[in-house]
DOMAR-489373 format. One record per residue (C-alpha): residue in one letter; chain; residue number from 1; z, x negated, y negated. Coordinates in nm, 4 decimals. Last residue first. Layout:
N
PT   rest   kette    nr         up       east      north
PT      A       A   NUM          Z          X          Y
...
***
This chain:
482
PT   rest   kette    nr         up       east      north
PT      F       A   482     9.3809    -8.2394    -7.9630
PT      G       A   481     9.4181    -8.0574    -7.6808
PT      S       A   480     9.5032    -7.7299    -7.9254
PT      F       A   479     9.8492    -7.6840    -7.7839
PT      A       A   478     9.9248    -8.0312    -7.7667
PT      A       A   477     9.7913    -8.0888    -8.1706
PT      I       A   476     9.9866    -7.7582    -8.2756
PT      I       A   475    10.3249    -7.8898    -8.1136
PT      V       A   474    10.2520    -8.2714    -8.2603
PT      A       A   473    10.1940    -8.0977    -8.6197
PT      L       A   472    10.4881    -7.8508    -8.5901
PT      S       A   471    10.7374    -8.1129    -8.5029
PT      A       A   470    10.5729    -8.3504    -8.8071
PT      L       A   469    10.5779    -8.0822    -9.0632
PT      L       A   468    10.9999    -8.0224    -8.9275
PT      F       A   467    11.0411    -8.4164    -8.9827
PT      L       A   466    10.8809    -8.4325    -9.3047
PT      G       A   465    11.1481    -8.1691    -9.3944
PT      A       A   464    11.3960    -8.3371    -9.2564
PT      Q       A   463    11.3515    -8.6393    -9.4619
PT      L       A   462    11.3061    -8.4148    -9.7656
PT      P       A   461    11.6725    -8.3419    -9.6976
PT      L       A   460    11.8094    -8.6622    -9.6045
PT      V       A   459    11.6567    -8.7925    -9.9215
PT      F       A   458    11.9485    -8.7567   -10.1876
PT      R       A   457    12.2484    -8.8889    -9.9973
PT      I       A   456    12.0370    -9.1168    -9.8302
PT      W       A   455    11.9662    -9.3176   -10.1675
PT      I       A   454    12.3405    -9.2751   -10.2438
PT      G       A   453    12.4219    -9.5312    -9.9634
PT      W       A   452    12.1368    -9.6849   -10.0135
PT      D       A   451    12.2735    -9.8107   -10.3332
PT      L       A   450    12.0081    -9.8099   -10.6296
PT      R       A   449    11.9199   -10.0889   -10.8117
PT      A       A   448    11.5499    -9.9751   -10.8471
PT      A       A   447    11.4062   -10.3238   -10.7609
PT      G       A   446    11.6540   -10.3472   -10.4939
PT      L       A   445    11.5614    -9.9777   -10.3386
PT      C       A   444    11.2216   -10.0627   -10.3316
PT      G       A   443    11.3406   -10.3999   -10.1106
PT      M       A   442    11.5188   -10.2019    -9.8893
PT      L       A   441    11.2529   -10.0260    -9.8443
PT      A       A   440    10.9941   -10.2441    -9.8224
PT      A       A   439    11.2430   -10.4496    -9.5237
PT      S       A   438    11.2978   -10.1501    -9.3366
PT      T       A   437    11.6022   -10.1825    -9.1460
PT      P       A   436    11.7597    -9.9362    -9.3634
PT      V       A   435    11.5794    -9.6950    -9.2071
PT      V       A   434    11.5363    -9.3727    -9.4211
PT      I       A   433    11.2023    -9.3641    -9.6053
PT      N       A   432    11.0328    -9.5614    -9.2657
PT      T       A   431    11.1293    -9.2435    -9.0913
PT      F       A   430    10.7804    -9.0597    -9.2081
PT      G       A   429    10.5747    -9.3434    -9.0655
PT      D       A   428    10.6858    -9.4474    -8.7195
PT      G       A   427    10.7584    -9.0893    -8.6172
PT      L       A   426    10.4144    -8.9259    -8.7380
PT      Q       A   425    10.2525    -9.2491    -8.6039
PT      F       A   424    10.3853    -9.2226    -8.2832
PT      A       A   423    10.3455    -8.8778    -8.2380
PT      L       A   422     9.9538    -8.8742    -8.3649
PT      V       A   421     9.9490    -9.1498    -8.1136
PT      A       A   420    10.0156    -8.9364    -7.8003
PT      T       A   419     9.8627    -8.6278    -7.9736
PT      Q       A   418     9.5202    -8.8678    -7.8650
PT      R       A   417     9.6562    -8.9558    -7.5722
PT      T       A   416     9.5991    -8.5913    -7.4640
PT      V       A   415     9.9342    -8.4558    -7.3142
PT      G       A   414     9.9528    -8.3127    -6.9904
PT      V       A   413    10.3122    -8.4782    -6.8411
PT      V       A   412    10.1094    -8.7570    -6.6549
PT      D       A   411     9.8241    -8.8531    -6.8627
PT      G       A   410    10.0657    -8.8564    -7.1571
PT      L       A   409    10.3053    -9.0643    -6.9680
PT      P       A   408     9.9345    -9.3025    -6.9953
PT      A       A   407     9.9381    -9.3138    -7.3657
PT      M       A   406    10.3624    -9.3387    -7.4212
PT      I       A   405    10.4090    -9.6280    -7.2207
PT      P       A   404    10.1152    -9.8902    -7.2929
PT      M       A   403    10.1892    -9.7283    -7.6817
PT      T       A   402    10.5459    -9.7966    -7.7170
PT      L       A   401    10.5732   -10.1639    -7.7607
PT      A       A   400    10.2266   -10.2525    -7.9761
PT      A       A   399    10.2438    -9.9413    -8.1403
PT      Q       A   398    10.6420    -9.9740    -8.2603
PT      G       A   397    10.4709   -10.3670    -8.3600
PT      S       A   396    10.2298   -10.2606    -8.5624
PT      G       A   395    10.4075    -9.9937    -8.7386
PT      S       A   394    10.6779   -10.2706    -8.7716
PT      T       A   393    11.0176   -10.1025    -8.8077
PT      V       A   392    11.1336   -10.1467    -8.4941
PT      F       A   391    11.4599   -10.1076    -8.4450
PT      F       A   390    11.5168    -9.7884    -8.6283
PT      N       A   389    11.1465    -9.6965    -8.5638
PT      F       A   388    11.3147    -9.6053    -8.1736
PT      V       A   387    11.4680    -9.2882    -8.3279
PT      T       A   386    11.1440    -9.1600    -8.4808
PT      Q       A   385    10.9293    -9.2443    -8.1915
PT      F       A   384    11.1068    -9.0872    -7.9391
PT      L       A   383    11.1906    -8.7405    -8.1226
PT      L       A   382    10.8025    -8.7619    -8.2024
PT      M       A   381    10.7595    -8.8555    -7.7761
PT      F       A   380    10.9813    -8.5307    -7.7389
PT      W       A   379    10.7610    -8.2971    -7.9146
PT      A       A   378    10.4653    -8.4224    -7.7328
PT      S       A   377    10.7173    -8.3044    -7.3999
PT      V       A   376    10.7060    -7.9961    -7.5547
PT      A       A   375    10.3937    -7.9130    -7.6038
PT      G       A   374    10.3073    -8.0189    -7.2953
PT      S       A   373    10.5190    -7.7559    -7.1588
PT      V       A   372    10.8828    -7.8334    -6.9749
PT      G       A   371    10.9352    -7.8197    -6.6062
PT      S       A   370    10.7452    -8.1633    -6.5239
PT      L       A   369    10.9189    -8.3451    -6.7708
PT      S       A   368    11.1858    -8.4926    -6.5449
PT      E       A   367    10.8635    -8.5780    -6.3058
PT      G       A   366    10.6801    -8.7403    -6.5652
PT      A       A   365    10.9308    -9.0009    -6.6484
PT      W       A   364    11.0018    -9.0436    -6.2638
PT      H       A   363    10.6741    -9.1271    -6.2161
PT      L       A   362    10.5902    -9.3115    -6.5372
PT      I       A   361    10.9014    -9.5266    -6.4336
PT      T       A   360    10.7498    -9.5783    -6.1620
PT      N       A   359    10.4015    -9.7465    -6.2604
PT      L       A   358    10.5591    -9.9388    -6.4850
PT      V       A   357    10.7194   -10.1256    -6.1792
PT      S       A   356    10.4145   -10.1953    -6.0558
PT      A       A   355    10.1226   -10.1908    -5.8311
PT      G       A   354     9.8062   -10.1641    -5.9240
PT      S       A   353     9.5507    -9.8348    -5.9547
PT      P       A   352     9.7603    -9.7440    -6.3085
PT      D       A   351     9.6749   -10.0860    -6.4330
PT      D       A   350     9.9811   -10.0968    -6.7372
PT      G       A   349    10.0993   -10.4200    -6.6287
PT      G       A   348    10.3685   -10.5276    -6.3512
PT      L       A   347    10.6788   -10.4351    -6.5475
PT      L       A   346    10.6988   -10.8422    -6.6870
PT      L       A   345    10.3045   -10.7916    -6.7866
PT      V       A   344    10.4535   -10.4914    -7.0274
PT      I       A   343    10.7117   -10.6958    -7.1724
PT      G       A   342    10.4060   -10.9553    -7.2093
PT      K       A   341    10.2224   -10.6838    -7.4268
PT      A       A   340    10.5281   -10.6330    -7.6131
PT      F       A   339    10.5370   -11.0506    -7.7053
PT      A       A   338    10.1812   -11.0436    -7.8053
PT      V       A   337    10.1944   -10.7689    -8.0161
PT      V       A   336    10.5157   -10.8837    -8.1845
PT      M       A   335    10.3342   -11.2238    -8.2589
PT      A       A   334    10.0724   -11.0013    -8.4209
PT      A       A   333    10.3045   -10.8318    -8.6510
PT      P       A   332    10.4853   -11.1850    -8.6943
PT      L       A   331    10.1329   -11.3175    -8.8219
PT      L       A   330    10.0993   -11.0727    -9.0905
PT      Q       A   329    10.1657   -11.2827    -9.3720
PT      Q       A   328    10.0164   -11.5733    -9.2028
PT      A       A   327     9.6908   -11.3984    -9.2137
PT      G       A   326     9.7364   -11.3103    -9.6107
PT      E       A   325     9.8553   -11.6845    -9.6950
PT      K       A   324     9.5212   -11.8261    -9.4792
PT      F       A   323     9.2957   -11.6022    -9.7095
PT      A       A   322     9.4413   -11.6092   -10.0648
PT      A       A   321     9.4683   -12.0173    -9.9497
PT      A       A   320     9.0260   -12.0462    -9.8761
PT      A       A   319     9.0460   -11.8033   -10.1784
PT      K       A   318     9.2352   -12.0629   -10.4175
PT      N       A   317     9.0176   -12.3274   -10.2462
PT      A       A   316     8.6617   -12.1345   -10.3209
PT      T       A   315     8.8296   -12.0661   -10.6881
PT      L       A   314     9.0248   -11.7758   -10.8501
PT      G       A   313     9.1209   -11.7962   -11.2098
PT      N       A   312     9.3121   -11.4283   -11.1544
PT      L       A   311     8.9202   -11.3092   -11.1852
PT      G       A   310     8.6968   -11.6236   -11.2815
PT      F       A   309     8.3668   -11.4062   -11.2488
PT      V       A   308     8.1708   -11.5919   -11.0206
PT      I       A   307     8.5243   -11.6042   -10.8235
PT      A       A   306     8.5784   -11.3029   -10.8110
PT      V       A   305     8.2286   -11.2070   -10.6659
PT      V       A   304     8.2414   -11.5035   -10.4166
PT      A       A   303     8.6206   -11.3132   -10.3150
PT      I       A   302     8.4913   -10.9980   -10.2818
PT      V       A   301     8.2236   -11.0712   -10.0460
PT      I       A   300     8.4326   -11.2724    -9.8156
PT      G       A   299     8.6862   -11.0098    -9.8403
PT      M       A   298     8.4252   -10.7557    -9.7661
PT      T       A   297     8.2579   -10.9459    -9.4087
PT      F       A   296     8.5944   -11.0658    -9.3142
PT      F       A   295     8.6924   -10.6752    -9.2916
PT      Q       A   294     8.3447   -10.5832    -9.1425
PT      T       A   293     8.4219   -10.8263    -8.9147
PT      A       A   292     8.7527   -10.7026    -8.8181
PT      I       A   291     8.6070   -10.3398    -8.7564
PT      E       A   290     8.3141   -10.4978    -8.5191
PT      P       A   289     8.5435   -10.6877    -8.3263
PT      L       A   288     8.8310   -10.3833    -8.3015
PT      F       A   287     8.5205   -10.1172    -8.2355
PT      Y       A   286     8.2460    -9.9675    -8.3843
PT      S       A   285     8.0951    -9.6360    -8.2458
PT      R       A   284     7.7770    -9.6832    -8.3970
PT      E       A   283     7.7543    -9.3434    -8.6153
PT      V       A   282     8.1187    -9.3077    -8.6855
PT      V       A   281     8.2688    -9.6027    -8.6484
PT      G       A   280     8.0232    -9.7377    -8.8471
PT      W       A   279     7.9775    -9.4676    -9.0994
PT      I       A   278     8.3778    -9.4974    -9.1699
PT      M       A   277     8.3443    -9.9151    -9.2144
PT      W       A   276     8.0317    -9.9180    -9.4724
PT      A       A   275     8.2438    -9.6575    -9.6450
PT      I       A   274     8.4996    -9.9034    -9.6693
PT      G       A   273     8.2955   -10.1535    -9.7613
PT      A       A   272     8.1268    -9.9902   -10.0052
PT      A       A   271     8.4968    -9.8570   -10.1775
PT      F       A   270     8.5744   -10.2497   -10.2087
PT      L       A   269     8.2573   -10.3258   -10.3356
PT      L       A   268     8.3009   -10.0959   -10.6124
PT      L       A   267     8.6348   -10.2291   -10.6854
PT      V       A   266     8.5054   -10.5982   -10.6903
PT      W       A   265     8.2217   -10.4659   -10.9303
PT      G       A   264     8.4690   -10.2814   -11.1826
PT      D       A   263     8.6767   -10.5744   -11.1705
PT      G       A   262     8.4291   -10.7829   -11.2687
PT      R       A   261     8.5266   -10.8212   -11.6592
PT      V       A   260     8.8975   -10.7446   -11.6956
PT      M       A   259     9.0966   -10.4403   -11.6106
PT      T       A   258     9.4116   -10.3934   -11.8059
PT      R       A   257     9.7321   -10.5854   -11.7088
PT      L       A   256    10.0737   -10.3216   -11.7824
PT      H       A   255    10.2614   -10.5711   -11.9990
PT      D       A   254    10.2000   -10.4582   -12.2910
PT      T       A   253    10.3372   -10.1209   -12.2459
PT      S       A   252    10.6279   -10.1058   -12.3860
PT      Q       A   251    10.9879    -9.9726   -12.1992
PT      R       A   250    11.2351    -9.8187   -12.4033
PT      K       A   249    11.5845   -10.0206   -12.4009
PT      E       A   248    11.9372    -9.8911   -12.2619
PT      R       A   247    11.7653    -9.6294   -12.0521
PT      F       A   246    11.7029    -9.8335   -11.7935
PT      V       A   245    12.0464   -10.0125   -11.7758
PT      A       A   244    12.2203    -9.6507   -11.7827
PT      D       A   243    12.0073    -9.6337   -11.4488
PT      S       A   242    12.2792    -9.6914   -11.2057
PT      T       A   241    12.4917    -9.4251   -11.3352
PT      Y       A   240    12.2264    -9.1416   -11.3243
PT      A       A   239    12.0810    -9.2044   -10.9799
PT      L       A   238    12.2292    -8.8954   -10.8235
PT      S       A   237    12.0308    -8.7123   -11.1419
PT      S       A   236    12.1959    -8.3699   -11.1904
PT      Q       A   235    12.3114    -8.5784   -11.5116
PT      P       A   234    11.9500    -8.5833   -11.6387
PT      Y       A   233    11.9681    -8.1845   -11.6290
PT      Q       A   232    11.6597    -8.0870   -11.8403
PT      Q       A   231    11.4267    -8.3756   -11.7075
PT      V       A   230    11.5696    -8.4381   -11.3714
PT      R       A   229    11.5210    -8.1110   -11.3116
PT      R       A   228    11.1819    -8.1156   -11.3654
PT      A       A   227    11.1483    -8.4537   -11.1867
PT      Y       A   226    11.2657    -8.2727   -10.8710
PT      L       A   225    11.0399    -7.9928   -10.8778
PT      V       A   224    10.7507    -8.2565   -10.9423
PT      T       A   223    10.8705    -8.4608   -10.6757
PT      F       A   222    10.8615    -8.1624   -10.4052
PT      G       A   221    10.5278    -8.0503   -10.4828
PT      T       A   220    10.4219    -8.4162   -10.4665
PT      L       A   219    10.5727    -8.4471   -10.1402
PT      L       A   218    10.3887    -8.0762   -10.0110
PT      A       A   217    10.0518    -8.2169   -10.1391
PT      T       A   216    10.0862    -8.5494   -10.0070
PT      A       A   215    10.1842    -8.4168    -9.6563
PT      I       A   214     9.8796    -8.1178    -9.6655
PT      F       A   213     9.6415    -8.3442    -9.7438
PT      W       A   212     9.7538    -8.6255    -9.5113
PT      L       A   211     9.7363    -8.3577    -9.2388
PT      L       A   210     9.4172    -8.2594    -9.3472
PT      M       A   209     9.2740    -8.5992    -9.2745
PT      R       A   208     9.4504    -8.6040    -8.9808
PT      P       A   207     9.2469    -8.3120    -8.8539
PT      G       A   206     8.9623    -8.4571    -8.9749
PT      S       A   205     8.9836    -8.8349    -8.8554
PT      G       A   204     9.0118    -8.7277    -8.4768
PT      S       A   203     8.8659    -9.0348    -8.3893
PT      M       A   202     8.9477    -9.3563    -8.6035
PT      L       A   201     8.9143    -9.6009    -8.3828
PT      P       A   200     8.7946    -9.4070    -8.0251
PT      V       A   199     9.0970    -9.3947    -7.7918
PT      D       A   198     9.1835    -9.6235    -7.5620
PT      A       A   197     9.6025    -9.6110    -7.5860
PT      I       A   196     9.5921    -9.9670    -7.6373
PT      G       A   195     9.3002    -9.9366    -7.9723
PT      Q       A   194     9.4041    -9.5866    -8.1472
PT      A       A   193     9.7662    -9.7314    -8.1400
PT      I       A   192     9.5965   -10.0291    -8.3500
PT      S       A   191     9.3786    -9.8095    -8.5605
PT      V       A   190     9.6913    -9.5394    -8.5996
PT      G       A   189     9.9074    -9.8599    -8.7621
PT      F       A   188     9.7918   -10.1465    -8.9212
PT      P       A   187     9.4307   -10.0548    -8.9662
PT      N       A   186     9.5564    -9.7689    -9.1531
PT      M       A   185     9.2506    -9.5442    -9.0651
PT      W       A   184     9.3050    -9.1406    -9.0270
PT      S       A   183     9.6347    -9.2017    -9.2133
PT      T       A   182     9.9025    -8.9545    -9.1534
PT      A       A   181    10.2094    -9.1783    -9.1343
PT      F       A   180    10.1020    -9.4054    -9.3748
PT      G       A   179    10.0160    -9.1805    -9.6494
PT      V       A   178    10.3768    -9.0163    -9.6043
PT      Q       A   177    10.5111    -9.3945    -9.5833
PT      T       A   176    10.3533    -9.5005    -9.9466
PT      A       A   175    10.4274    -9.1968   -10.0982
PT      V       A   174    10.7724    -9.2562   -10.0302
PT      Y       A   173    10.7326    -9.5667   -10.1874
PT      T       A   172    10.5464    -9.4823   -10.4580
PT      V       A   171    10.5688    -9.1383   -10.6441
PT      L       A   170    10.9216    -9.0840   -10.4495
PT      L       A   169    11.0522    -9.4467   -10.5811
PT      A       A   168    10.9507    -9.3354   -10.9154
PT      T       A   167    11.1137    -9.0313   -10.8992
PT      I       A   166    11.4384    -9.1895   -10.7685
PT      S       A   165    11.4410    -9.4372   -11.0785
PT      D       A   164    11.5169    -9.1030   -11.3254
PT      Y       A   163    11.2610    -8.9147   -11.5182
PT      G       A   162    11.2798    -8.8343   -11.9182
PT      M       A   161    10.9904    -9.0574   -11.9940
PT      S       A   160    11.1953    -9.3525   -12.0504
PT      V       A   159    11.3335    -9.3511   -11.6792
PT      L       A   158    10.9836    -9.3477   -11.5571
PT      L       A   157    10.9071    -9.6938   -11.7117
PT      P       A   156    11.2149    -9.8344   -11.6335
PT      V       A   155    11.1481    -9.7326   -11.2504
PT      L       A   154    10.7471    -9.7464   -11.2893
PT      I       A   153    10.6931   -10.1361   -11.3399
PT      L       A   152    10.9520   -10.2339   -11.0473
PT      T       A   151    10.8462   -10.0194   -10.8335
PT      F       A   150    10.4809   -10.1002   -10.8797
PT      P       A   149    10.5945   -10.4812   -10.7815
PT      I       A   148    10.8057   -10.3230   -10.4995
PT      V       A   147    10.4479   -10.1412   -10.3590
PT      E       A   146    10.2992   -10.4532   -10.1706
PT      E       A   145    10.6374   -10.4621    -9.9206
PT      G       A   144    10.4487   -10.1444    -9.7726
PT      M       A   143    10.0919   -10.0160    -9.8590
PT      G       A   142     9.8401    -9.9694    -9.5345
PT      F       A   141     9.5224   -10.0354    -9.5997
PT      V       A   140     9.3709    -9.6608    -9.6396
PT      A       A   139     9.6567    -9.4268    -9.5844
PT      G       A   138     9.9493    -9.5786    -9.7493
PT      G       A   137     9.6732    -9.6725   -10.0615
PT      V       A   136     9.5783    -9.3184   -10.0361
PT      S       A   135     9.9529    -9.1860   -10.0361
PT      F       A   134     9.9838    -9.4831   -10.3208
PT      L       A   133     9.7074    -9.3101   -10.5589
PT      G       A   132     9.7998    -8.9538   -10.4788
PT      C       A   131    10.1294    -8.9321   -10.5401
PT      L       A   130    10.0812    -9.1539   -10.9199
PT      I       A   129     9.7916    -8.8785   -10.9869
PT      V       A   128    10.0651    -8.5702   -10.9041
PT      L       A   127    10.3383    -8.7526   -11.1520
PT      Y       A   126    10.0854    -8.8372   -11.4428
PT      L       A   125    10.0327    -8.4268   -11.3914
PT      S       A   124    10.3648    -8.3616   -11.4548
PT      G       A   123    10.3156    -8.5453   -11.8136
PT      A       A   122    10.0058    -8.6555   -11.8956
PT      R       A   121    10.1330    -8.8907   -12.1698
PT      R       A   120    10.1543    -9.1771   -11.8642
PT      N       A   119     9.7977    -9.1208   -11.7995
PT      R       A   118     9.6383    -9.4357   -11.9384
PT      A       A   117     9.8798    -9.6947   -11.8744
PT      I       A   116     9.9722    -9.6107   -11.4807
PT      V       A   115     9.5908    -9.5541   -11.4491
PT      Q       A   114     9.5289    -9.9113   -11.5848
PT      F       A   113     9.8014   -10.0286   -11.3374
PT      L       A   112     9.6052    -9.8995   -11.0314
PT      G       A   111     9.3042   -10.0969   -11.1356
PT      R       A   110     9.4743   -10.4041   -11.2325
PT      E       A   109     9.6127   -10.4050   -10.8649
PT      V       A   108     9.3182   -10.3413   -10.6990
PT      S       A   107     9.1260   -10.6162   -10.9273
PT      G       A   106     9.4048   -10.8803   -10.8538
PT      S       A   105     9.1229   -11.1349   -10.7382
PT      A       A   104     9.3834   -11.2410   -10.4320
PT      F       A   103     9.4482   -10.9210   -10.3143
PT      I       A   102     9.0287   -10.8863   -10.1639
PT      L       A   101     9.1144   -11.2308   -10.0068
PT      G       A   100     9.4534   -11.1608    -9.8894
PT      F       A    99     9.3631   -10.8358    -9.7518
PT      A       A    98     9.0459   -11.0489    -9.5731
PT      G       A    97     9.3169   -11.2655    -9.4304
PT      G       A    96     9.5434   -10.9607    -9.2914
PT      T       A    95     9.2016   -10.8232    -9.1124
PT      L       A    94     9.1449   -11.1266    -8.9708
PT      L       A    93     9.5073   -11.1783    -8.8174
PT      I       A    92     9.5506   -10.8260    -8.6995
PT      F       A    91     9.2070   -10.8170    -8.5280
PT      A       A    90     9.2853   -11.1769    -8.3402
PT      F       A    89     9.6172   -11.0214    -8.2251
PT      V       A    88     9.4477   -10.6589    -8.1538
PT      G       A    87     9.1353   -10.8409    -7.9615
PT      I       A    86     9.4438   -11.0996    -7.7611
PT      S       A    85     9.6526   -10.8464    -7.6279
PT      A       A    84     9.5679   -10.5611    -7.6145
PT      G       A    83     9.1822   -10.4513    -7.6712
PT      W       A    82     8.8049   -10.5436    -7.6741
PT      K       A    81     8.8286   -10.8735    -7.7673
PT      S       A    80     8.9986   -10.9305    -7.4149
PT      G       A    79     9.3289   -10.8669    -7.2017
PT      S       A    78     9.5881   -11.1035    -7.1952
PT      V       A    77     9.5965   -11.4658    -7.3737
PT      M       A    76     9.9216   -11.3253    -7.6151
PT      G       A    75    10.1270   -11.1484    -7.3289
PT      E       A    74    10.0956   -11.4636    -7.0765
PT      F       A    73    10.2194   -11.7229    -7.3680
PT      P       A    72    10.5197   -11.4533    -7.4431
PT      F       A    71    10.5934   -11.3577    -7.0676
PT      N       A    70    10.6014   -11.7110    -6.9130
PT      L       A    69    10.9739   -11.7419    -6.9087
PT      L       A    68    11.0583   -11.4178    -6.7673
PT      G       A    67    10.7758   -11.4428    -6.4903
PT      I       A    66    10.3766   -11.3358    -6.4755
PT      E       A    65    10.1691   -11.5414    -6.2741
PT      G       A    64     9.8903   -11.7955    -6.4378
PT      G       A    63     9.8982   -12.0775    -6.1606
PT      E       A    62    10.3230   -12.1130    -6.2268
PT      A       A    61    10.6011   -11.8643    -6.2503
PT      F       A    60    10.9334   -11.9494    -6.4352
PT      L       A    59    11.2105   -11.7257    -6.3378
PT      A       A    58    11.0128   -11.5678    -6.0558
PT      M       A    57    11.0157   -11.1389    -6.0046
PT      G       A    56    11.1911   -10.8917    -5.7849
PT      Q       A    55    11.0848   -10.7442    -5.5095
PT      P       A    54    11.2390   -10.3931    -5.5204
PT      A       A    53    11.2325   -10.1922    -5.1687
PT      A       A    52    10.9828   -10.0280    -4.9345
PT      A       A    51    10.6262   -10.1399    -5.1682
PT      V       A    50    10.3994    -9.9517    -5.2874
PT      Q       A    49    10.5488    -9.6342    -5.4070
PT      R       A    48    10.2464    -9.3545    -5.4039
PT      Y       A    47    10.1460    -9.1670    -5.7164
PT      T       A    46     9.8551    -8.9125    -5.6498
PT      A       A    45     9.9635    -8.6333    -5.7862
PT      P       A    44    10.0020    -8.7655    -6.1739
PT      D       A    43     9.6390    -8.8233    -6.1541
PT      I       A    42     9.6245    -9.1026    -6.4371
PT      V       A    41     9.3091    -9.1278    -6.6903
PT      S       A    40     8.9742    -9.2789    -6.7193
PT      R       A    39     8.8159    -9.1900    -6.9801
PT      E       A    38     8.4483    -9.0777    -7.0671
PT      V       A    37     8.3290    -8.9652    -7.3758
PT      G       A    36     8.1430    -8.6566    -7.4697
PT      N       A    35     8.4493    -8.4815    -7.6733
PT      V       A    34     8.6210    -8.5398    -7.3644
PT      T       A    33     8.4959    -8.6697    -7.0313
PT      N       A    32     8.7616    -8.6972    -6.7816
PT      V       A    31     8.7549    -8.9535    -6.5165
PT      V       A    30     9.0202    -8.9814    -6.2536
PT      T       A    29     9.2902    -9.2420    -6.1192
PT      D       A    28     9.4426    -9.3198    -5.8624
PT      F       A    27     9.8200    -9.4067    -5.8800
PT      S       A    26    10.0770    -9.7388    -5.8015
PT      G       A    25    10.4158    -9.8324    -5.7519
PT      A       A    24    10.6663   -10.0886    -5.7725
PT      P       A    23    11.0144   -10.0524    -5.6319
PT      I       A    22    11.3012   -10.0400    -5.9137
PT      F       A    21    11.5907   -10.2591    -5.9130
PT      F       A    20    11.5108   -10.5965    -5.9081
PT      N       A    19    11.2071   -10.5737    -6.0902
PT      L       A    18    11.4834   -10.3963    -6.3615
PT      A       A    17    11.5755   -10.6876    -6.3834
PT      F       A    16    11.3020   -10.8801    -6.5571
PT      A       A    15    11.2396   -10.5877    -6.7935
PT      F       A    14    11.5752   -10.5829    -6.8944
PT      V       A    13    11.5133   -11.0011    -6.9736
PT      A       A    12    11.2112   -10.8627    -7.1882
PT      V       A    11    11.4074   -10.5757    -7.3752
PT      C       A    10    11.6586   -10.8519    -7.4990
PT      L       A     9    11.3794   -11.1041    -7.5874
PT      L       A     8    11.1842   -10.8074    -7.7910
PT      I       A     7    11.5267   -10.7161    -8.0165
PT      L       A     6    11.5711   -11.0929    -8.0581
PT      Y       A     5    11.2249   -11.0561    -8.1988
PT      T       A     4    11.2808   -10.8008    -8.3739
PT      D       A     3    11.5710   -10.9714    -8.5837
PT      P       A     2    11.8980   -10.8209    -8.5231
PT      M       A     1    12.0638   -10.5467    -8.7122
***
């Protein structure tokens, strides 16, 4: 597969070429009040073609105008601190740096390892606990690549308990992606999508929490039933041959890290920071600037506590390095947001009342879906996001690329923007368990010494079940006006 940036460049060239074939158009907007919040949405009946013929576009524009060669810079500096692109760009970098500080203490990792060590003899209950923990990790802070070291620990441990490496992948990586897909607050997925779609952050948390509970419970039940079958009939496992290397040696718990003095304070502060954030969004309508600052504050306070207690040998300089490394790890995701916004600008921008090729495309898409119900339109949005995730697996990148189109398209076809965000997150998250373009999936399969071909044979029925659940969720959301 080509790199994400190569895909973005090809999309940019395609968007540039559309200006020579599609005339610009515009819409009028109307103000709708939903749950007491006023929001401008497109009035699909007011579309008009602004120019008689396509107007083309400059290759290199001057004076701050948009051209093909200008799209990365213009995309990066567009918008305001309240949304795409510069606001989302800053939000991703600051939040990434904050998580770098939080994880630098090692307390979160040791806390999870402690749960693993203390509950290894709990049988099926152990698998239930692990599924719940890693699903929460995916929902709250978007665990992805971070789950690879836990896979390294749990594969030999679960094999020694009579399970197999597939069971380990189910309770670690798959659980994180189920949590990611149904999250109500993940800062790298649903929060970015809601910000771009001009939907209040963390709105709709109640239904999403219910969906998270249902999806996690279904995954847990599936995992327990599968694990019991493997215990009874070990050779029925598709991973039986590749697991031979793990069966040859018993897993010791000596290397499982125990919690140290100060870890409890860090975990308490982390929980308090999340509670503060939820309060701010619910009671004070906090948005990107405030939430980014809350993450930054939480990271600084936790780093100070970690330095005082000497956790992981953390010093002030090491904390600063951890902040930079955390931000650096998310810089590619932030750049994807900037490039995606530049592509939207190549199409004329996302202002419905302005002349743009994007408005004409939205009009045509709306006309093609005019004969179907909102529920069917919402399902097609889910299908599109599911397929698109094969090419761009980054949650923040997919949100930046698709939500500027999906959100106003929802206005045109009678689907709420909240439902459009739900279709995005379900299509993005659930398919992460199968797409070979996911670095996190391939890393976890490498840790389990499992070939992707074997994994896909096992996981396709589960993927089909998750897609069915996602389909029911978006259809119900569309019917209920979520």
